[in-house]
Phi, psi and omega in degrees: 000141182284147182248163180239123182292145184284147175283162176288146171304139174249160175289342183303148173279164175290154186291153180300148185285136176273131178250121186228156181292164189274356188295326178294327174293321183290321184298313180294319175304309178300316186293325180296315182297318175298318175303312187287335178284324177292322183290318181294317186302309180307313181278344180070198180302325187300314181291321177296315180302314175312304184295321176292336177290341181281342187280135176245136177214165176211170185271152172263134177301132183309326181285344178265329186269334189075226178284123179283127184227146172266124184062217186230072178300136184293144180098000184232101177300130182225159185236128172248125176273118179257127183236120174258123188252144176260040171310140172241039189278347179216171183293331175300311181287333179286329174288323184280325181293323174085010190234011180226151179283166186294338185263006185204146178244146182268126184280343180292145178228119176243160182268097188290326180235131176221123181215123176273120181254114178258120173257129185291151181303328184270355183060026176261346179224161173209148178239132174245106180260112174280145188235109179308134177298337182270012176295121183262127177228168158283108195265152179288161176288137182216147174223126183173150178065034178079020191216145180230136179236131180284150182297146177084357171302130179267130185189177177292143179297319185293342184286350182295335179300339176288344174261007175116166183295314184306326182294317186291322176294312179299318179298318172286326173299320182282332176293308191265333190074008177270150170288143176253094184293324176213166172217154169226138181234135178232146183255181186303315187292333175291327175300317183298308179305319181290315178298324182286326184298327185262008180075028169108163181235127181280128175218167185215141179234141196267004175199171171294142186214133172221111175270110183290353184265305183276343187072018176282129182223110186214140170280146177320128173133204182262147180214149172251115192249142176228161165063229179292334184290314176304315179298312178309320190289311190288338180274351186292114177245322188278349179273340186240154173063236177258012175075016172262178177300337181287335179284334181285324175308319181297314182293320179295317182296312179301326181290317188284329174293322172294321180294326173299316182290333175292322181288333181272352183285156181294323181303339177260315190289333190254015177253106183307322177294321180290322181291324180292315188290332170294318177297321185283318178293316187294316183287323181289322184284336195266145162242129192228175171281171188287351177265002171239025201261026173219159175302320183291323178294316180286340175281328177289324173300310184300320185290318178295316176300309182297341175269359173279112182302148182300332178289345171250023173255112179259137176253120181224152178251143176310118177295126182228163172225158181307140173287120181296345184255356178198113189291357181260000182228170183230163175232160180292145183271175182294321181300346178296322179297325175297324177294315179301320174302313183298321178296323182297321186276008178052044181257132182289152175256001173282120180266117181308141180294143174297339182268353180236150174268156184300339171294321178274342183285343180254019184251014183295141185269159175314312186302327182287339185248004185256018182291161182280159178308139173281119179290348188277351176225151189249141181264119177242018171102170183282119187272347191273152173232022183247014181094354174283161191205166166271152174273169178293333177293326190267343175281064190234008184281190179269150171287130176280118183288138187289148181254004179270158171282084189260351179229172180222158172225123181049040170090353184270117172298140177213160168282163177301333175282326171298322176294320172304315182286335179278355183236054184300332183273352174271124177300144173292155185300325175258025179287000000 
């Protein structure tokens, strides 16, 4: 794909916000469900059974889950843990992961991406809390996958997945004090297939970047990423921010907010082929709990999540501070408990704009929220530690490329932009 160099920022103010009724969004959501229904009707029971057979599911421990619920019934605030794995359990993941040879697979599985999604009881707001993978905790006792870990073992939060999904769920439950009602887990190949299903995801970088670890290589400007390029973007940590795992969170947040806008757009919702590709890719890519283990339930969840306006979807990162024992890791900050308390109280983190009322703040149309990233601003991550957050509609800036020497070529430390300039023979990720 060709990239477009960003324009310089202007002093002109943003155009006034249009206030419209929610009926266009409702019509498009209903139209998408009608399209999916027609596809299932055309394929008959065979297609429904085929999609259901794609889904892998497992139980959540009762003391972690609380009340077992099917789907997302209104009137019940719920938490979904979304896990992206760096599993090397099959040849496809090994190839994408890039860290195992052709003749062997790595049995370890870490939670490369971890986000706790809180859906409000009234389905009017949503909070997505990113958990840095390098967060150090006193971990719970776990036994699974032929391994045992004693309670109080100090380690990275993402390593709990090595003892099974239930161990990862328990770790987040004990950290936050929140029940984990559902989970969704997707592996490397799933990220690739989902980005392909929507025809690519729009992102932006504020400078040339080459992360020699994730192999992301992009020129300054806007890009539409698919396949491996999309995976490289969400895995990049040395290229963004300060080069730590918090830098990876920046890219993930921008990618997911852009994906949400793409999913809300008419071009996706009203295209039968895209709807089917999403259904096929989504069911193949996901491992879920038993409360989400059917196409009909996943469709209901998708409708609920898709019905939350981007302006009412808050993105926040678990508040952390540097680990005093290791500069390469972090530990939860005091502000983390305040954030957990807000989620437990089902409190929205989105602050209404002073120029709009709550009723109009949630009426943004898909057209108003499906714009491409603004190249005139850089996203540097959530600066707040008090539970405040950016909305999905606001998370439209460019990823800020690190200005520190976070990568190296032939043993020579460089900034990601210097590495880009030093590697003219290496193709850009979206070439």
